[in-house]
GUKOLLUM-272206 format. One record per residue (C-alpha): x, y, z; residue number from 1. Coordinates in pm, 1 decimal, m for minus. Layout:
! GUKOLLUM-272206
xx | yy | zz | n
X | Y | Z | NUM
...
//
This chain:
! GUKOLLUM-272206
xx | yy | zz | n
1836.6 | m807.4 | 7310.8 | 1
1528.2 | m1024.1 | 7235.9 | 2
1330.6 | m695.6 | 7089.3 | 3
1636.5 | m612.7 | 6867.9 | 4
1635.7 | m974.9 | 6723.2 | 5
1257.6 | m940.4 | 6690.8 | 6
1279.4 | m603.0 | 6514.9 | 7
1564.2 | m736.2 | 6298.8 | 8
1364.2 | m1056.4 | 6189.2 | 9
1063.1 | m853.4 | 6113.2 | 10
1284.5 | m606.2 | 5899.2 | 11
1421.2 | m876.5 | 5707.3 | 12
1057.8 | m1027.3 | 5646.5 | 13
945.4 | m703.8 | 5529.3 | 14
1234.1 | m666.4 | 5300.8 | 15
1124.8 | m999.6 | 5138.0 | 16
784.4 | m887.9 | 5105.9 | 17
872.9 | m552.9 | 4946.6 | 18
1102.9 | m714.6 | 4724.7 | 19
857.6 | m983.2 | 4628.2 | 20
584.1 | m684.2 | 4554.9 | 21
845.9 | m495.4 | 4353.3 | 22
918.2 | m786.2 | 4139.9 | 23
581.9 | m850.5 | 4069.1 | 24
501.3 | m480.5 | 4023.4 | 25
790.3 | m448.1 | 3762.6 | 26
698.7 | m762.6 | 3573.0 | 27
323.9 | m610.8 | 3508.2 | 28
489.3 | m308.8 | 3407.3 | 29
734.0 | m469.7 | 3170.6 | 30
476.4 | m680.2 | 3019.4 | 31
332.1 | m417.6 | 2763.0 | 32
m29.0 | m475.8 | 2636.0 | 33
m63.7 | m684.0 | 2333.9 | 34
m111.1 | m499.9 | 2029.9 | 35
m312.2 | m576.5 | 1704.5 | 36
4.2 | m623.7 | 1524.7 | 37
118.5 | m867.8 | 1770.2 | 38
m238.7 | m1078.6 | 1723.3 | 39
m216.1 | m1063.0 | 1343.5 | 40
153.4 | m1179.4 | 1354.5 | 41
64.7 | m1483.5 | 1572.6 | 42
m240.2 | m1575.3 | 1364.8 | 43
m50.5 | m1555.3 | 1050.5 | 44
205.0 | m1799.9 | 1195.1 | 45
m59.8 | m2041.1 | 1346.1 | 46
m327.7 | m2037.1 | 1053.3 | 47
m373.1 | m2369.7 | 888.7 | 48
m533.5 | m2213.6 | 599.8 | 49
m258.8 | m1977.1 | 509.3 | 50
m6.0 | m2276.9 | 573.5 | 51
m208.5 | m2495.9 | 328.8 | 52
m248.6 | m2224.3 | 60.0 | 53
137.9 | m2122.7 | 81.4 | 54
207.1 | m2490.5 | 51.1 | 55
m22.5 | m2507.4 | m246.3 | 56
167.7 | m2199.1 | m382.4 | 57
499.6 | m2365.8 | m382.9 | 58
337.6 | m2675.5 | m568.0 | 59
214.1 | m2436.8 | m841.1 | 60
554.5 | m2281.1 | m890.0 | 61
691.8 | m2631.6 | m920.8 | 62
427.7 | m2705.6 | m1175.2 | 63
526.0 | m2405.4 | m1398.0 | 64
895.6 | m2490.9 | m1389.7 | 65
799.1 | m2854.5 | m1509.8 | 66
573.5 | m2719.5 | m1785.0 | 67
820.8 | m2475.5 | m1917.7 | 68
1037.8 | m2792.3 | m2004.4 | 69
745.3 | m2893.0 | m2251.0 | 70
859.1 | m2666.6 | m2528.6 | 71
1228.3 | m2789.6 | m2527.7 | 72
1315.0 | m3003.7 | m2835.5 | 73
1328.0 | m3370.2 | m2775.9 | 74
1699.5 | m3522.0 | m2871.8 | 75
1705.2 | m3904.1 | m2904.1 | 76
2056.4 | m4084.7 | m2933.6 | 77
2086.6 | m4437.6 | m3008.8 | 78
2371.4 | m4679.4 | m3088.2 | 79
2324.5 | m5041.7 | m3208.7 | 80
2575.7 | m5322.7 | m3265.9 | 81
2571.9 | m5670.1 | m3377.2 | 82
2816.2 | m5949.2 | m3533.7 | 83
2727.5 | m6215.9 | m3775.8 | 84
2963.2 | m6546.7 | m3817.7 | 85
2786.7 | m6571.4 | m4154.0 | 86
3004.2 | m6464.6 | m4457.9 | 87
2831.2 | m6485.3 | m4790.0 | 88
3145.9 | m6390.4 | m5004.5 | 89
3527.9 | m6410.6 | m4908.5 | 90
3592.2 | m6053.0 | m4949.2 | 91
3409.4 | m6008.6 | m4617.2 | 92
3636.4 | m5974.1 | m4326.0 | 93
3371.7 | m6030.6 | m4073.2 | 94
3014.6 | m6010.7 | m3996.7 | 95
3036.9 | m5674.6 | m3782.5 | 96
2746.0 | m5412.9 | m3802.5 | 97
2682.6 | m5087.1 | m3629.3 | 98
2399.2 | m4830.1 | m3651.4 | 99
2396.9 | m4496.7 | m3501.3 | 100
2122.1 | m4275.5 | m3466.2 | 101
2062.6 | m3902.2 | m3361.3 | 102
1711.0 | m3750.5 | m3395.0 | 103
1574.6 | m3408.5 | m3281.4 | 104
1196.0 | m3355.9 | m3270.3 | 105
975.1 | m3090.6 | m3194.2 | 106
601.3 | m3048.4 | m3135.5 | 107
501.4 | m2730.1 | m3289.4 | 108
171.0 | m2758.2 | m3080.2 | 109
365.9 | m2661.6 | m2772.4 | 110
470.6 | m2313.2 | m2943.7 | 111
127.4 | m2250.7 | m3038.6 | 112
m2.7 | m2318.4 | m2706.0 | 113
268.0 | m2325.2 | m2442.6 | 114
170.3 | m2590.2 | m2166.4 | 115
305.1 | m2357.1 | m1903.8 | 116
70.6 | m2086.8 | m1986.0 | 117
m222.2 | m2218.7 | m1776.2 | 118
11.1 | m2319.4 | m1505.6 | 119
138.9 | m1969.9 | m1465.0 | 120
m209.0 | m1828.1 | m1443.9 | 121
m286.8 | m2114.0 | m1168.4 | 122
21.7 | m1981.4 | m1000.2 | 123
m127.7 | m1628.1 | m1001.4 | 124
m449.3 | m1748.9 | m867.5 | 125
m280.6 | m1926.6 | m577.7 | 126
m81.6 | m1629.0 | m492.0 | 127
m414.3 | m1423.3 | m494.0 | 128
m577.1 | m1681.8 | m283.1 | 129
m289.0 | m1687.1 | m41.8 | 130
m302.3 | m1298.6 | m11.2 | 131
m686.2 | m1354.8 | 36.0 | 132
m635.0 | m1581.5 | 312.9 | 133
m384.7 | m1365.1 | 463.1 | 134
m622.4 | m1052.6 | 471.6 | 135
m899.3 | m1274.5 | 585.3 | 136
m705.4 | m1366.9 | 880.7 | 137
m599.9 | m1010.7 | 952.4 | 138
m962.0 | m936.5 | 911.9 | 139
m1098.1 | m1185.9 | 1151.9 | 140
m819.7 | m1085.6 | 1434.9 | 141
m905.5 | m717.1 | 1377.4 | 142
m1267.5 | m784.6 | 1440.4 | 143
m1193.9 | m1017.0 | 1737.8 | 144
m953.7 | m772.1 | 1874.7 | 145
m1183.4 | m451.8 | 1830.1 | 146
m1462.2 | m653.5 | 1991.4 | 147
m1247.8 | m709.9 | 2305.7 | 148
m1114.8 | m357.3 | 2314.3 | 149
m1479.7 | m238.7 | 2302.2 | 150
m1579.3 | m460.5 | 2592.9 | 151
m1261.5 | m338.4 | 2795.5 | 152
m1358.3 | 21.0 | 2712.3 | 153
m1698.8 | m42.9 | 2859.4 | 154
m1584.8 | m224.4 | 3158.5 | 155
m1345.7 | 77.2 | 3238.7 | 156
m1663.1 | 299.3 | 3181.8 | 157
m1861.0 | 77.8 | 3404.8 | 158
m1632.3 | 83.5 | 3694.8 | 159
m1612.9 | 465.7 | 3707.3 | 160
m1991.2 | 472.3 | 3692.4 | 161
m2010.2 | 199.0 | 3990.8 | 162
m1746.6 | 418.5 | 4176.5 | 163
m1976.1 | 736.3 | 4120.4 | 164
m2292.8 | 564.9 | 4229.6 | 165
m2116.6 | 410.3 | 4539.7 | 166
m2010.3 | 733.6 | 4651.3 | 167
m2380.3 | 891.1 | 4638.7 | 168
m2499.5 | 596.8 | 4797.5 | 169
m2273.4 | 665.2 | 5105.9 | 170
m2395.2 | 1007.4 | 5108.9 | 171
m2748.4 | 918.2 | 5100.2 | 172
m2684.4 | 697.0 | 5392.0 | 173
m2530.5 | 959.6 | 5588.3 | 174
m2838.1 | 1183.9 | 5508.3 | 175
m3070.6 | 906.4 | 5616.7 | 176
m2875.1 | 849.8 | 5933.2 | 177
m2939.0 | 1236.6 | 6008.0 | 178
m3316.0 | 1161.2 | 5957.2 | 179
m3380.9 | 1311.3 | 5640.0 | 180
m3628.4 | 1165.3 | 5393.2 | 181
m3409.1 | 1015.3 | 5111.1 | 182
m3589.3 | 693.6 | 5049.5 | 183
m3653.8 | 785.6 | 4697.7 | 184
m3293.2 | 878.2 | 4602.6 | 185
m3189.1 | 558.5 | 4806.3 | 186
m3439.5 | 357.1 | 4561.3 | 187
m3324.4 | 539.6 | 4264.1 | 188
m2934.3 | 510.9 | 4326.1 | 189
m2970.3 | 126.3 | 4415.4 | 190
m3148.4 | 61.1 | 4115.2 | 191
m2879.1 | 234.8 | 3909.8 | 192
m2629.3 | 14.8 | 4115.9 | 193
m2820.0 | m326.2 | 4028.2 | 194
m2836.9 | m206.4 | 3652.5 | 195
m2463.4 | m183.6 | 3637.3 | 196
m2430.1 | m514.6 | 3800.1 | 197
m2659.4 | m685.6 | 3564.7 | 198
m2477.9 | m513.4 | 3285.9 | 199
m2145.5 | m623.7 | 3426.3 | 200
m2261.3 | m987.4 | 3416.8 | 201
m2327.9 | m1006.9 | 3037.7 | 202
m2022.6 | m794.0 | 2941.3 | 203
m1798.7 | m984.3 | 3148.1 | 204
m1922.3 | m1316.9 | 2999.7 | 205
m1909.7 | m1176.9 | 2650.7 | 206
m1551.0 | m1053.6 | 2710.3 | 207
m1426.0 | m1387.8 | 2810.9 | 208
m1592.7 | m1537.1 | 2495.9 | 209
m1439.2 | m1268.9 | 2273.9 | 210
m1090.3 | m1315.8 | 2431.7 | 211
m1158.4 | m1696.9 | 2390.1 | 212
m1224.7 | m1632.3 | 2009.1 | 213
m922.9 | m1384.2 | 1974.7 | 214
m687.2 | m1653.7 | 2145.7 | 215
m809.4 | m1914.2 | 1914.4 | 216
m719.1 | m1723.3 | 1631.0 | 217
m380.9 | m1637.1 | 1728.5 | 218
m288.2 | m1934.4 | 1955.3 | 219
m221.2 | m1689.8 | 2246.7 | 220
m352.0 | m1726.8 | 2609.6 | 221
m510.0 | m1398.6 | 2665.9 | 222
m628.2 | m1226.8 | 2999.2 | 223
m857.4 | m907.8 | 3004.6 | 224
m565.1 | m727.6 | 3140.9 | 225
m336.4 | m823.2 | 2808.6 | 226
m554.5 | m625.7 | 2612.8 | 227
m564.4 | m237.3 | 2718.5 | 228
m786.9 | 5.9 | 2521.3 | 229
m621.9 | 342.7 | 2460.4 | 230
m657.9 | 653.1 | 2266.0 | 231
m428.8 | 539.5 | 1967.9 | 232
m669.6 | 240.9 | 1915.7 | 233
m972.9 | 453.3 | 1896.8 | 234
m839.2 | 696.6 | 1686.4 | 235
m716.9 | 431.8 | 1438.0 | 236
m1063.4 | 276.8 | 1435.1 | 237
m1252.7 | 605.7 | 1384.6 | 238
m1053.8 | 758.6 | 1136.5 | 239
m1201.2 | 772.5 | 778.8 | 240
m1053.1 | 499.5 | 552.5 | 241
m1128.8 | 689.7 | 236.7 | 242
m1470.2 | 523.5 | 167.1 | 243
m1580.5 | 802.2 | m88.7 | 244
m1841.1 | 685.5 | m359.4 | 245
m1581.5 | 782.2 | m650.2 | 246
m1301.5 | 636.9 | m490.1 | 247
m1463.1 | 292.3 | m415.4 | 248
m1645.3 | 271.1 | m718.7 | 249
m1319.6 | 318.7 | m927.0 | 250
m1144.5 | 48.1 | m735.3 | 251
m1432.9 | m208.0 | m754.0 | 252
m1256.8 | m391.6 | m1047.1 | 253
m917.1 | m401.8 | m837.9 | 254
m1071.8 | m628.9 | m587.8 | 255
m927.2 | m971.9 | m572.6 | 256
m1271.6 | m1099.9 | m650.8 | 257
m1249.0 | m927.1 | m980.6 | 258
m900.6 | m1048.1 | m1045.6 | 259
m1004.6 | m1394.0 | m979.1 | 260
m1273.3 | m1354.6 | m1241.3 | 261
m1019.3 | m1190.4 | m1492.7 | 262
m811.5 | m1515.9 | m1414.3 | 263
m1092.6 | m1762.2 | m1504.8 | 264
m1109.8 | m1581.7 | m1839.1 | 265
m732.2 | m1596.1 | m1914.2 | 266
m719.3 | m1954.0 | m1829.6 | 267
m1018.2 | m2038.5 | m2085.3 | 268
m841.0 | m1818.6 | m2349.0 | 269
m504.3 | m1994.1 | m2301.2 | 270
m688.3 | m2331.5 | m2316.6 | 271
m847.1 | m2237.4 | m2648.2 | 272
m522.3 | m2176.3 | m2813.3 | 273
m446.2 | m2428.9 | m3075.2 | 274
m794.0 | m2541.4 | m3133.2 | 275
m811.8 | m2357.4 | m3474.4 | 276
m910.1 | m2538.0 | m3809.4 | 277
m565.5 | m2639.9 | m3888.5 | 278
m403.7 | m2883.2 | m3657.8 | 279
m60.3 | m2824.4 | m3544.0 | 280
233.9 | m3033.2 | m3713.7 | 281
490.9 | m3252.4 | m3552.6 | 282
832.6 | m3163.2 | m3690.2 | 283
1104.8 | m3416.9 | m3662.3 | 284
1480.9 | m3387.5 | m3808.5 | 285
1749.0 | m3638.3 | m3757.6 | 286
2065.9 | m3819.5 | m3886.0 | 287
2165.3 | m4191.3 | m3935.6 | 288
2517.9 | m4331.2 | m3956.1 | 289
2558.7 | m4690.6 | m4016.9 | 290
2858.8 | m4909.5 | m4082.1 | 291
2739.0 | m5243.4 | m4219.0 | 292
2897.1 | m5566.0 | m4286.2 | 293
2721.7 | m5554.4 | m4641.6 | 294
2993.4 | m5304.3 | m4761.1 | 295
3251.5 | m5208.0 | m4482.1 | 296
3430.1 | m4968.8 | m4712.4 | 297
3137.3 | m4738.8 | m4747.4 | 298
2962.4 | m4596.7 | m4450.8 | 299
2596.0 | m4524.9 | m4457.4 | 300
2489.7 | m4166.9 | m4352.8 | 301
2127.4 | m4054.9 | m4372.4 | 302
1967.8 | m3730.7 | m4302.2 | 303
1596.6 | m3696.1 | m4281.2 | 304
1316.3 | m3473.8 | m4169.2 | 305
948.6 | m3518.9 | m4136.8 | 306
632.0 | m3304.6 | m4096.7 | 307
332.5 | m3473.3 | m3953.3 | 308
m16.2 | m3309.7 | m3996.0 | 309
m350.8 | m3503.6 | m3902.0 | 310
m566.8 | m3370.9 | m4191.6 | 311
m888.8 | m3525.4 | m4080.7 | 312
m862.6 | m3353.2 | m3753.6 | 313
m943.8 | m3012.2 | m3921.8 | 314
m1330.2 | m3025.8 | m3894.9 | 315
m1321.4 | m3141.1 | m3529.5 | 316
m1092.7 | m2855.3 | m3418.0 | 317
m1285.8 | m2602.4 | m3620.1 | 318
m1603.6 | m2719.0 | m3432.1 | 319
m1406.2 | m2711.0 | m3077.6 | 320
m1266.5 | m2363.7 | m3161.2 | 321
m1624.4 | m2219.6 | m3249.6 | 322
m1792.3 | m2389.8 | m2934.4 | 323
m1517.4 | m2257.3 | m2698.4 | 324
m1557.3 | m1907.4 | m2842.9 | 325
m1911.0 | m1918.8 | m2746.1 | 326
m1835.4 | m2039.2 | m2396.7 | 327
m1599.6 | m1742.5 | m2362.6 | 328
m1836.2 | m1487.2 | m2463.2 | 329
m2094.2 | m1645.0 | m2185.9 | 330
m1824.7 | m1637.0 | m1932.2 | 331
m1736.4 | m1284.4 | m2005.2 | 332
m2067.2 | m1162.1 | m1987.1 | 333
m2111.7 | m1329.8 | m1643.7 | 334
m1805.1 | m1148.4 | m1528.3 | 335
m1940.9 | m841.6 | m1658.1 | 336
m2264.0 | m889.2 | m1420.5 | 337
m2054.2 | m983.7 | m1116.9 | 338
m1837.4 | m639.4 | m1156.1 | 339
m2185.1 | m447.0 | m1176.2 | 340
m2308.1 | m604.0 | m873.5 | 341
m1972.7 | m538.0 | m701.2 | 342
m2014.3 | m184.9 | m802.6 | 343
m2376.2 | m172.9 | m655.6 | 344
m2228.8 | m315.5 | m341.0 | 345
m1950.7 | m71.9 | m312.2 | 346
m2193.7 | 226.3 | m340.6 | 347
m2415.3 | 78.3 | m70.6 | 348
m2119.5 | 24.0 | 145.4 | 349
m1995.9 | 383.7 | 98.4 | 350
m2333.0 | 508.0 | 212.9 | 351
m2340.6 | 281.7 | 526.3 | 352
m1988.5 | 388.0 | 621.7 | 353
m2066.9 | 761.1 | 563.2 | 354
m2369.2 | 706.5 | 797.7 | 355
m2177.0 | 507.6 | 1064.2 | 356
m1906.6 | 786.0 | 1059.1 | 357
m2145.9 | 1066.3 | 1107.7 | 358
m2347.9 | 849.6 | 1390.2 | 359
m2025.5 | 828.4 | 1574.9 | 360
m1970.3 | 1197.4 | 1546.5 | 361
m2290.9 | 1280.4 | 1680.6 | 362
m2280.3 | 1027.7 | 1959.6 | 363
m1947.5 | 1188.7 | 2059.0 | 364
m2070.4 | 1545.4 | 2093.8 | 365
m2392.7 | 1414.1 | 2258.1 | 366
m2147.7 | 1240.7 | 2535.8 | 367
m1958.3 | 1559.8 | 2560.7 | 368
m2271.3 | 1749.9 | 2631.6 | 369
m2365.1 | 1469.0 | 2872.8 | 370
m2047.2 | 1504.1 | 3052.8 | 371
m2088.2 | 1893.5 | 3079.5 | 372
m2436.8 | 1845.6 | 3240.7 | 373
m2291.4 | 1595.4 | 3502.5 | 374
m2030.9 | 1848.3 | 3585.7 | 375
m2298.8 | 2128.7 | 3619.3 | 376
m2538.1 | 1918.5 | 3797.1 | 377
m2273.8 | 1802.1 | 4046.9 | 378
m2174.6 | 2176.3 | 4122.6 | 379
m2553.2 | 2249.2 | 4174.2 | 380
m2588.5 | 1962.7 | 4405.1 | 381
m2301.1 | 2040.6 | 4624.2 | 382
m2446.8 | 2405.1 | 4646.8 | 383
m2790.0 | 2265.9 | 4750.7 | 384
m2960.5 | 2391.4 | 4440.5 | 385
m3108.1 | 2046.8 | 4346.9 | 386
m3191.9 | 1730.2 | 4486.0 | 387
m3014.1 | 1367.7 | 4480.7 | 388
m3297.3 | 1266.7 | 4268.3 | 389
m3209.7 | 1508.0 | 4007.1 | 390
m2846.6 | 1440.9 | 4030.7 | 391
m2918.3 | 1094.4 | 3934.7 | 392
m3164.8 | 1169.0 | 3671.1 | 393
m2864.2 | 1377.5 | 3498.4 | 394
m2632.5 | 1063.8 | 3579.3 | 395
m2877.5 | 834.1 | 3394.7 | 396
m2861.2 | 1067.6 | 3082.3 | 397
m2499.6 | 1045.2 | 3103.6 | 398
m2510.3 | 663.4 | 3120.5 | 399
m2732.3 | 656.6 | 2824.8 | 400
m2501.8 | 896.5 | 2633.7 | 401
m2216.9 | 652.8 | 2692.7 | 402
m2424.8 | 362.6 | 2568.7 | 403
m2521.8 | 542.9 | 2247.3 | 404
m2146.9 | 632.2 | 2167.3 | 405
m2051.8 | 236.0 | 2255.2 | 406
m2326.7 | 128.9 | 2012.9 | 407
m2220.1 | 360.3 | 1745.8 | 408
m1864.6 | 277.4 | 1772.5 | 409
m1931.6 | m99.6 | 1715.1 | 410
m2163.9 | 1.2 | 1412.0 | 411
m1870.6 | 168.5 | 1289.1 | 412
m1635.4 | m105.2 | 1360.1 | 413
m1883.2 | m350.7 | 1152.8 | 414
m1872.8 | m119.6 | 871.9 | 415
m1521.7 | m117.8 | 849.1 | 416
m1502.5 | m494.5 | 867.2 | 417
m1739.9 | m523.8 | 579.5 | 418
m1500.6 | m285.2 | 406.6 | 419
m1196.4 | m478.8 | 473.5 | 420
m1398.1 | m779.2 | 351.2 | 421
m1472.8 | m647.7 | 24.9 | 422
m1112.2 | m560.1 | m56.3 | 423
m1001.0 | m906.5 | 70.6 | 424
m1225.7 | m1068.7 | m207.9 | 425
m1462.3 | m1185.2 | 51.4 | 426
m1845.5 | m1120.6 | m10.0 | 427
m1981.8 | m929.6 | 323.8 | 428
//
């Protein structure tokens, strides 16, 4: 009876342990790895720079709405009444006097140079800067995310290498226990194991720092297991983004930087409007209706119009217009020089992108060959055709090929970051 109770208690405890394990395991399965899209969305939401530019854009939109009212005519209505007890003649009933006035005025300068013109350009500029900030945030997140993925990929490769070396260390220990002379093999394998441990220290520290950078950008608390490298990510970052010479040079003028330079010129041209030799006149039209005590039987109605022109301003405006035209010509030359440098930068980046893509392709082929060499060496070793030292030499070549591909992948990611920065209007 005691035994049955003990078995029952043990069974219940085991069930609780199993249930807890299943819950934890199920939670880890349910928690899918964080993708680049998740990181970018979180960074866009938490970016103070994006929030500030979004608020500035809304303020610029309100300024445009306000300035558009500047071209509306101004209507003035007034009424004045008075009473005087003084009656100079007997036929005056009282001293009542009333004057009503309505005046419509219009500043023609507002039609020549609408005040909302520069405001609209500033709104477009703020929208471009907001887009630039969002692209910049996405670029920074992508660079940090890619670095984390590269380090996680290297960690997975290192774990496989460590498992392989540890297995051969056990084989060497068994051969040594049998009295075979395997001291050189033992030293060689031990050195490789120490080298892997040494690289693990630096790579793990860099992984933690990279996760901290990514977490700072996104506002997320990230662990190494939250970001898992996969083939889909590798395919996306090694796919040619279309960085051909002709295509890139043709798009140079479409970058945000070129558009911002164009907006500077447009703002200057709008500010120049109305600074010609003739000053814009001020037009006023209105009507007066008066009922005065002087003659109460005859209301007084007056209609008037005025056109005001400052004749002495002509020479000053002519000089200002000539000066502004020269400034615009100089600014346009500077913009053309910036575009020329941009085209040169695009051409260099196209060469670098092509070279990085080819280097990665070559490193991938070298890694495939190194993998085949490992399989052949392992087969020969099991057949007794080569020694442990030869097998470890082939393994060293395999590790070197892995390192070359990792470096080529990082170089390719750096070039792609420069490419993204170019189209974001940020000088790489």
